[in-house]
N, C-alpha and C positions, 0 to 999 in steps of 0.2 A: 305193650298195652297192659294196663293195670288189671289185676284180678281182684275185683271189688268184693268177691266172696271172702277173700283173705282179710281185707281191711275190715269188713263187717264183723268178723270173728274177734277183732281186737277190742270190741266195745261191749260193755254190759248194757243190754237193752231190756227194759221191763217186759215180762211176758204178756202177751195179748194186747200189745200197744204198737201202733204205728206212730213213730215219733217224727213229727214234721215241724219241730220248733228249734232246730239247731241254729237257726238264724237269731235266736234269742239266748239259748243256753245249750251248748253241746252236751251230749250224754257222757257218761263216765267211761274213759278208756281203762281197760282192765289193768294195764301196766302201771297206772297211777297208784293203785292200792299198795303194790309191792314197793314202789319207789318211796312213797310216803312212810311206809314202815321202816325202810332202810334209813331214811334221813332222820326220822324221829328217834328210832331206837339205837342204831349203830353210830349215827353221827351226833345228833343232839344228846342222846342218852349217854354215850360213852366218851365222846370228845368234849362235851359241853362247850365252853367258849372257845376252845382251841379249834373248833370246827371252822371258824372264820378263815383260818389259814390251812389247816390240815385237810379239810373237805372242800376248800375252794369256794366257800360261800361268798366271800367278798367280791369275787369275779363273776358271780352268777348273772347279774343284770346284763353285762356285755356278752357273756358266753351264750345265754339264751337269746339275747338280742341279735346275735349273728345268725342264729337259726331262723328267726323271723325274717331277717333281711333277705335270706335266700328265697323266701316265699313271696316277697313283694318287690323283687327286682332292685334291691338296694345294695349299695357297696358294703363290703365287710367293714366293720368299725363305724357304721353310720346309724345304728339302731341301738337304743338302750331301753331296758325294762324298768318298771317301778311305778308306784302310785296308781292312780286311776286314770281312765281316759280323760275325764274332765280336767284333772290337774295337768295332763299333758297338753290339752287344748290351750289352757291358760299359758303354760310355758312357751309353747310354740308361737302363739299369737303375740305375746309380749315381745319376744325376740324378733319376730317378723316385722312388727311395727317400727322397731328401732332401726331396721335396715333401710327404711324409707321415711326419714324424719320430717320431710317437708310435706307429707300427705296425711290426710285425716279420715279417709273413708275405708271402712271394712265392708266388703261386699259379700253377701251370702244369699241364700234362697229359702223359700218357705218349706222346702223339702229337707232342710238341714235338721239334724236332731236337736230338739229344744235345748238340751243341756249345753251344746256348743254355743248356741245363741246366748244362753244365760251367762256363760263364762265370759263371752265377749262384752255383754252388758256390764257385768261386774268389773271387768278390767278397765273399760273406758270410763266407768264412773269414778274410778280411783285416780285417774290421770288428770293432770292439770290442764292439758291441752284439750281443745274442743273436738274430740273424735266423734264420728257418726257411724252407726251400724246401719247399713242400707240393705234391706231384704226385699228381693223381688221373686216372682214366680220362677221355677226352675227353667222353663223354656225361654225366659227373658234374660238369663244370666249373660250370655255372650254379648248381647246388644248393650248391656249395662256396664261392660268393662270399658273404661276410658282413662284418661290421664289424671283423673282425680283419685283413683283407687290406689290405696296403699297395699292392702292384702285381700286376695280372693280366698275366702274360707268356705269350703264346700265339703259335704259328705258325698263321696263318689256315688254310692247307691242309696237311694231314698229309702229310709227305714219303713215307710208305710207302703208305698206302691212297688218298690223294687226298681224304679226307673234309674237308669245308669247314665251319669254324665260322661262326656267324651273328655277324659283327663288330658290327653295329648293336645287336642285342639284348644281347650280352655287355658291350659298352661302356656301354650305358645302365644295366645292372644294377650294374656295377662302380662307376660314378659315383654311383648311388643309395646305395651303401654307403660312399662316401667313398674309394674306391680309384682308383689311376691305372692306365692301360692302356698296354701295350707290345706292339705287333703285329709279328711277323716276316712279311714279305711275300715271302720267297724263292720261294715257289711261287704267288704271286699277281701280282706286278708283271709286266705284259706278257702275262698269261694271262687275267685276268678283271677286271671292273670293280671298282675300289676307290675309295671316297669318304671319305678320311680326314677331311677338313674337315667334310663333311656329317654323319658319324656322331659327330664330336666326339672322335676318338682323341687321346691325349696324345702318345705316341711311336710311331714305327714305324721299322723297319730292313729292309734287304733286300740281295740280291746282284744282280749284273747280267750274270752269265755264263750264266744259264739262258734264260728267255724273252726277255730283252733282248739276247742274242747278243753280249755285249761281249768274249767270249774267255776262255780259261782264266786264272783269277786276276784277272779284272776287278774293279775297286774296288767296295766296298759303299757304301750310302747310309744316311743317318739323317734322319728327319723329327722335328721338334719343333713342336707346335702353337704358333702365334705368341703365344698368351696366356701361354705359359710362358717365352718368350725372355728376359725380364728377370729371371726368378727362378732359373733353373737354374744350377748351378755345375758346370762340366766336371770330372769326376774325372780325366780325362787332359788336363791343362792344358798342351797342346803349344805350340810356338813360333808356329805359324800360327793358333792360336786366340786369340792375344794381341791386345789392342786396337791395338797399334802394334808389330808384330814387328821392324821395322827401327830402332826406337829402342833395342833391345837392353837394355831395362829388366831388372834382375835380379829384380824382383818381378812376378808374374803379374797382369795385369788382363784380364779376359775381354772379348773383342770383342763388339760389339753383334750382336743377332740370331743367325741360325743359324751365322754364321761362328765363334762361340765353340766349336762342336763340331768344328772342324777341329783336327787334331793336328800331323802332320809334313808334310814336303815331299810335294806331290801327285805321283802317278805319271803324268807327262804323256803318255808313249806309250800307256799303258793307257787314259787318259781320251780320247785322240784316237781310238783304236780304237772305244771305246764310243760316242763322239759320232757317228762315221760310221755305226755300226750302227743308231743311233736314227733315222737318216734313213728307214728302211723305214716308220716310223710316219707319215710324211708322206703315204703312199699308202693308209692305212687308219684305222680307229678301233678302240678297244678293244672296243666293243660288237659290231662286225662280227666281230672275231677271236673273241670269246667265243661268239657264236652258231654260227659255223662249227666251232669246236672241239668244241662239244657234239654237233653233227651227226656229225662224223667219229668221235668216241668212241662214240656210239651205234651207228654202222655197224660199228665194230670189235667191240664187245661182242656184238652180234647174230651176227656172222659166226663169232666164236670159240666162243661158247656152242653154236651149232648143230652144231659139229663136234668139240669138245674137251671131253667131259664129265669129263675128269680134272682140269680146271682149275676153280677156284672163285673167283668174282668177289669181290674185297675192296673195291672202290670202290662207293660208294652209287650207286644207279640214278637217284635224283632229281637233276635238274639243279641245283637250288638248294643241294644238299648236297655237291657235288663240285667239284674244281678241273678242271684240263685234262690230267689223266693218268688212265690206266686200269691198275689193278693186279689181277693174278690170283695166287692162292695155289696152290703146287704143292710137294710134299715135296722134289722134286729140282729146285727152281727155278733154282739156280745153274747146274747142268749144262745144263738146258734152254735157259737164256738164252745160254750159250756156243754151243750148237748153232744157235740162231737167228742169232746174229751171224755164224757161219761161213757160214750160208746166206743172208746178205744182209739181215737185219732186225735193226737195232741198237736194243735197249732196254737195261735194266740190272736188277740184282738187289739187293734189300735184305733182310738177314737178318730173321727166320729162313727165310722161304719166299715172299717177294714178288717177282714178276716185274713190272717197271714199263714202261709204254709212254706216251710223251708225245705229245700231239696239238696241233701248232702250225700253223695254217692259213697262216701266212706262207710256208711251204714244203712243207706236206704236203697232198695232195689225195685225192680218192676213189680214184683209181687206186692210189695208194700204200697206202691202207688195204686195198683188195681184195688186193693182192699180199702185204701183211703177213699177212692172214687165211689166204691160201693156204699161205704158208710155215709159219706157226704150226701149222696143221692137219697139214701134212706131217711136221714135226718131232715133234709130240706123238703123232700116231696111229702113226707108224712107230718111236717110241721112239729117234729118232736121237741123243738126248742120252745114252743109256745106254752110254757108253764111258769108260774111265779118264781120257783126256786132258781131257774136259769137266768132270770132277769135281775137278780140281786147281785150287784157288783162286789167283787172282792177287792182288796187293796191293790193287788197285782193283776193286771188283765192280760 
């Protein structure tokens, strides 16, 4: 069993703050500062360009990708790092569509992160064929899967409500109808057990700045099932996805395996920070994290509901139907969240009325939850949010 006091000690946490926004940006792991100093001064500083070989920079995307693979139930050599999550969505979707050339429907839901839908809209707008992005309510996804669907593209955990799709059941149904699956794991990786290989997923993508604590703008990742490696054509045929990039061939030849999904020069400093952040997982398991997260979230829900009847729970109560966040609806949710932040509880807001709180036991414990409940009750029952300064929205909510 994990000693979460030990993992909490691995993080730099601001004094006087209960940080419940790791579902948006994880806090700073202490090991990151030392690792960045090492890479910047001893590698970049002393090795300069020779660091690509001597420090192994060129292999960082696959090396770190294998560490991510272990957390999402993926085969070794099936995950590669680089670029942003949105770019990885584009790559995966383009390749997925080519696997089913006789179909034209991309199926998604209204709980998907808008950027995923934007990338799909942009991609199909550039294709000659008449593709359609079909978007239905999350609860209607299963019924909408039929023999017209080319790709089922879903975010496993709804970014607003925390509602969790049944990946296994939906993947099996999609395959039964001849469709390919693309899962966004932005709110799953590092938060709950994912078994991509076991469920037979085709593609998956994710970010690393949330539950994996890689830092703001940390690189995204892409998973491709090994059975597809020899068949997929990268839509973004970048230099480092080439079979032999340093032969400088003017014609693209895709690299073998997952390396063909690499695009441009990898962000070495960002990958170093993420690599150091992943060391926290040496002290725990995803199953322990998941179980503790559910316990903490249950404690928070019970405490808030006992004292704040003006808040309405938006997150499913059933454990198997939710991720690692708790969301409450409130008409003045933005202002209320600003008041909470000023009083030492950091969550975030998602339009139109969602107040989100993330529960990451790597650095959140029962005392934090109890303090958060106390502050939420104080702010809500005292209407401390009802002032003009809390109602003026910032660029980032």
